[in-house]
C-alpha positions as CSV (number, residue, x, y, z in Angstrom):
1,M,-0.1,0.2,0.1
2,T,1.3,3.6,-0.9
3,G,0.0,6.7,-0.5
4,K,0.9,10.6,-0.6
5,P,4.0,11.7,-0.8
6,S,4.9,8.7,-2.5
7,E,5.8,9.4,-6.1
8,L,4.3,6.3,-7.1
9,S,0.8,7.3,-6.1
10,F,1.5,10.9,-8.1
11,K,2.5,9.0,-11.2
12,F,-0.3,6.4,-10.7
13,A,-2.7,9.4,-10.8
14,M,-1.2,11.0,-13.7
15,H,-1.3,7.7,-15.9
16,T,-5.0,7.2,-14.9
17,L,-5.7,11.1,-15.9
18,K,-3.8,10.8,-19.1
19,Q,-5.9,7.4,-19.8
20,L,-9.2,9.1,-19.4
21,S,-8.1,12.4,-21.4
22,E,-9.2,12.8,-24.7
23,T,-6.1,14.9,-25.4
24,E,-2.4,13.7,-25.2
25,D,-1.4,17.7,-24.4
26,L,-2.0,17.6,-20.5
27,A,-0.8,19.7,-17.7
28,Y,-0.9,18.2,-14.2
29,Y,-1.2,20.2,-11.0
30,M,-1.2,19.2,-7.6
31,V,-3.0,21.5,-5.3
32,G,-2.9,21.1,-1.6
33,D,-2.6,22.7,1.8
34,Y,0.3,20.8,3.4
35,P,3.8,21.5,2.2
36,L,5.5,18.7,3.0
37,I,3.1,16.3,1.6
38,D,0.9,17.7,-1.2
39,I,3.8,20.0,-2.5
40,K,6.8,17.8,-1.9
41,G,4.8,14.7,-3.5
42,G,3.9,16.5,-6.5
43,K,7.2,18.0,-7.3
44,Q,8.7,14.8,-6.8
45,A,6.5,13.3,-9.7
46,G,7.3,16.2,-11.8
47,M,3.9,17.9,-11.4
48,S,3.4,21.9,-11.1
49,T,2.0,22.7,-7.5
50,V,-0.2,25.1,-6.0
51,L,-0.2,25.6,-2.1
52,V,-3.6,27.1,-0.9
53,E,-3.2,28.6,2.5
54,S,-6.4,27.0,4.2
55,G,-7.1,23.7,5.8
56,M,-3.6,22.2,6.9
57,Y,-1.5,24.9,6.0
58,D,0.9,26.3,8.5
59,P,3.5,28.8,7.7
60,S,6.2,27.2,10.0
61,N,5.8,23.8,7.7
62,L,7.6,25.9,4.9
63,H,11.2,25.8,5.7
64,D,11.6,22.0,4.5
65,I,10.4,22.6,0.8
66,E,11.0,25.3,-1.8
67,I,8.2,27.5,-2.5
68,N,8.3,29.9,-5.3
69,H,5.7,32.4,-4.7
70,A,3.4,33.5,-7.3
71,P,0.7,36.3,-7.5
72,Y,-2.7,35.7,-6.0
73,L,-5.1,35.0,-8.7
């Protein structure tokens, strides 16, 4: 059994989405609120990531992962 942040679980999700898609040109984004699990796992799998500041978000958890801040949308 595997789960986040295992790279295998993210790769499986990407594979599943590709199989369900009608196009080959896909962009994968991991949207999550926990940097050490959601963002780290997405980055390890080669996905773009979006950190939301809600739920499990805690700014004190940002020291273990590189975050490139983008403007708010």
